[in-house]
Steps between C-alpha positions, in 0.01 A plus 500: 500500500593863547530449877734207444708699252521796740601271786768331292626834376552629854665174613750432221805293590833672451742323271801404713726483195405851390532634854836336581677495164309768311406295194170345398450127547322264261174546693496879520170630367300187579302651787419820312404296194262290711336813640453636147346167396259505796394849399426370149786670318624195312721686252685697768533183708656314206738786424606523866576126535424286193533166680219562751205393285672184367605417858141529622379283211775249582396490867138443398606220266724349768211494746273340240768245413541403865126441528420342162836339408517606134675253270768744377471743790861475614630569148270801458613635838862472385416719202332750734812506721726560201273775366493675837876477543553649154254783571652579839859508375412694184305756703790534743752576228264738320450700820868478593 
């Protein structure tokens, strides 16, 4: 995992919004948070970008729902979407 984290760290995408306008976008911090999570630093990852872990859980649930067709899967995914939107926007305004 350390090789993957090192590779990702040296090949980070530049945020076009930050580069062109000079302000953070709603996704700023996601890549660095993912690298921290890969390295096992869950607390720092959550503090960097709180929506990452719920987004990964949501993607796992979405994949499972597509395979197994859960009865209330679509409704649960809506709650995940709402939670992630709230976390992303709240994090943006806290950092802003």
